[in-house]
C-alpha positions as CSV (number, residue, x, y, z in Angstrom):
1,M,138.7,157.8,11.8
2,T,141.2,155.6,14.3
3,T,144.1,154.4,12.7
4,L,145.9,151.0,13.6
5,D,149.4,150.5,14.3
6,Q,152.1,149.0,12.3
7,K,152.6,146.5,14.6
8,T,148.8,145.4,14.9
9,V,148.6,145.7,11.0
10,D,151.6,143.0,10.9
11,E,150.3,140.6,13.3
12,A,146.8,140.5,11.4
13,A,148.3,140.2,8.2
14,K,150.4,137.6,8.9
15,D,147.3,135.8,10.9
16,M,145.1,136.0,8.2
17,L,147.8,135.5,5.6
18,G,146.3,132.3,3.4
19,N,143.0,131.9,5.4
20,L,139.9,133.9,4.5
21,L,138.1,133.0,7.7
22,R,140.6,134.2,9.8
23,A,140.7,137.6,7.6
24,K,136.8,137.7,7.9
25,A,137.2,137.1,12.0
26,F,139.5,140.0,12.3
27,F,137.5,142.4,10.2
28,R,134.6,141.4,12.6
29,R,136.5,142.4,15.5
30,L,137.4,145.6,14.2
31,T,135.1,148.9,14.9
32,L,133.7,151.0,12.0
33,P,136.4,153.6,11.4
34,Q,139.0,151.1,12.0
35,L,137.6,148.7,9.2
36,E,137.1,152.2,6.6
37,G,140.7,152.4,7.6
38,F,142.1,149.1,6.5
39,I,139.9,149.6,3.2
40,D,141.3,153.3,2.6
41,A,144.6,151.9,2.6
42,A,144.1,148.8,0.6
43,Q,142.4,150.9,-1.7
44,E,145.8,153.4,-1.8
45,V,147.7,149.8,-2.4
46,V,145.3,149.0,-5.4
47,N,145.7,152.4,-6.8
48,D,149.2,152.3,-6.6
49,K,150.0,149.1,-8.1
50,K,147.3,150.0,-11.0
51,K,149.5,153.1,-11.4
52,E,153.3,151.2,-11.8
53,E,151.6,148.6,-14.0
54,A,150.7,151.3,-16.4
55,E,153.6,153.1,-15.9
56,R,155.8,149.5,-16.7
57,I,153.3,148.6,-19.4
58,Q,153.9,152.5,-21.1
59,R,157.6,151.8,-20.6
60,E,158.0,148.7,-22.6
61,A,155.9,150.2,-25.2
62,K,158.3,152.8,-25.9
63,V,161.4,150.1,-25.9
64,I,159.3,148.0,-28.4
65,K,159.0,151.4,-30.5
66,K,162.2,152.5,-30.6
67,R,163.5,148.9,-31.1
68,T,160.8,148.6,-34.6
69,E,162.5,152.0,-35.8
70,V,166.1,150.6,-35.1
71,L,165.5,147.4,-37.2
72,N,163.6,149.0,-39.6
73,N,166.7,151.4,-40.4
74,I,168.4,148.7,-40.4
75,Q,166.5,146.4,-43.1
76,K,166.3,149.8,-44.7
77,I,170.4,150.3,-45.0
78,C,170.5,146.4,-46.1
79,D,168.3,146.6,-48.6
80,E,170.0,150.0,-49.9
81,L,173.2,148.0,-49.7
82,G,171.7,144.7,-51.5
83,I,173.3,142.7,-48.2
84,T,171.3,140.1,-45.4
85,Y,171.0,141.3,-42.2
86,E,173.3,138.7,-41.4
87,E,176.2,140.0,-43.6
88,F,175.0,143.7,-42.2
89,M,175.9,142.6,-38.4
90,G,179.1,140.7,-39.3
91,Q,177.4,137.1,-38.3
92,E,177.9,133.6,-40.5
93,A,174.5,132.5,-42.0
94,I,172.7,130.0,-39.4
95,Q,175.0,128.9,-37.0
96,Q,174.9,124.9,-35.7
97,H,172.1,124.5,-32.9
98,S,173.5,123.0,-29.9
99,S,171.7,119.6,-30.3
100,D,174.2,119.3,-33.5
101,K,177.2,120.2,-31.9
102,R,176.4,117.7,-29.0
103,A,175.7,114.6,-31.4
104,A,179.2,115.7,-33.3
105,A,181.0,115.5,-30.1
106,M,179.1,112.0,-29.6
107,N,180.7,110.5,-32.2
108,M,184.4,112.0,-31.9
109,V,186.6,108.5,-31.3
110,R,188.5,109.5,-27.9
111,Y,190.1,106.4,-26.5
112,R,192.3,103.9,-28.0
113,C,193.7,101.2,-26.7
114,E,196.1,97.8,-27.7
115,L,195.4,94.4,-26.2
116,F,196.4,90.8,-27.9
117,G,198.3,92.8,-30.9
118,K,194.7,94.9,-32.0
119,E,194.0,98.0,-31.7
120,Y,190.5,99.1,-30.8
121,F,189.1,102.6,-30.6
122,W,185.9,103.6,-27.9
123,K,183.9,107.0,-28.4
124,G,184.1,107.0,-24.7
125,V,180.6,107.3,-24.3
126,G,178.8,104.9,-22.2
127,L,180.2,101.9,-20.2
128,P,183.9,101.0,-21.5
129,P,183.5,98.3,-23.7
130,K,184.8,94.8,-22.6
131,V,188.2,95.0,-24.6
132,F,188.9,98.4,-22.5
133,K,187.9,97.0,-18.9
134,A,190.0,93.8,-19.7
135,A,193.1,96.3,-21.0
136,M,192.7,98.3,-17.7
137,A,192.9,95.5,-15.6
138,Q,195.6,93.7,-17.3
139,Q,197.8,97.4,-17.6
140,S,196.3,98.6,-14.1
141,V,195.5,102.1,-15.5
142,T,191.8,103.9,-15.9
143,K,190.5,105.0,-18.8
144,G,192.6,107.9,-19.0
145,A,195.8,106.2,-19.9
146,F,193.9,105.2,-23.3
147,L,193.0,108.6,-23.9
148,M,194.5,110.3,-27.3
149,P,196.0,113.4,-28.1
150,E,192.8,115.9,-29.5
151,S,194.8,116.1,-32.7
152,E,194.1,112.5,-33.2
153,H,190.7,112.4,-32.4
154,Y,188.4,111.8,-35.6
155,S,184.6,111.6,-36.2
156,F,183.3,108.1,-36.8
157,D,179.3,107.7,-37.2
158,G,177.8,104.0,-36.6
159,K,179.2,101.6,-34.3
160,L,182.7,100.4,-33.3
161,D,184.1,97.0,-33.7
162,H,185.6,95.6,-30.4
163,S,185.1,92.3,-31.2
164,V,188.1,90.2,-29.6
165,P,190.0,86.9,-31.8
166,S,188.1,83.6,-30.0
167,E,191.4,82.4,-28.8
168,H,191.5,85.2,-26.4
169,A,187.9,85.1,-25.4
170,E,188.4,83.4,-22.2
171,E,191.2,85.5,-21.1
172,V,189.5,88.8,-21.7
173,E,186.6,87.6,-19.6
174,A,188.7,87.2,-16.7
175,L,190.3,90.7,-17.7
176,V,187.1,91.9,-17.2
177,A,186.1,90.1,-14.6
178,K,189.1,91.1,-12.7
179,Y,188.3,95.0,-13.3
180,E,184.6,94.9,-12.6
181,K,186.1,93.6,-9.1
182,S,188.5,96.0,-9.0
183,A,185.8,98.7,-9.7
184,K,183.5,97.4,-6.8
185,K,186.2,97.7,-4.4
186,K,186.7,101.4,-5.2
């Protein structure tokens, strides 16, 4: 039986990778002993992979069995003590989901500005309200200037009032236009 050198095998594998017609053409060019050598090598690889898979399944089964034993022992101890698993592990009952935490964070009022003697508040979510744009343009500052200290943040469900008294509506519109013009320059 003739064996093939590694370079020939590598070139052949690269040539036929992903193309069955090329693979068949390559195998047709081989002599019978070379073809039998390929078949033997392929069978060895298949056997090795089957053996590795069987070993992996055995290891996983052992881990699952051990884990089940440990959990059963813990449950038995909890039943004897009359406590829950969470109490035994020192965990709080069920913690809030991250989506609940995010929703709570979205309801925190973080920004405060004063315009024409009236205080306005904003959660900081989305685009700034017109009153904040007007205040930023009037004072030539960014929204960071209106950020309240963290101790003053508070939760508020619902929509915040951003209405401007009618006597200042035109002035607010002019300031908003100034803000948007300066924002476009950046």
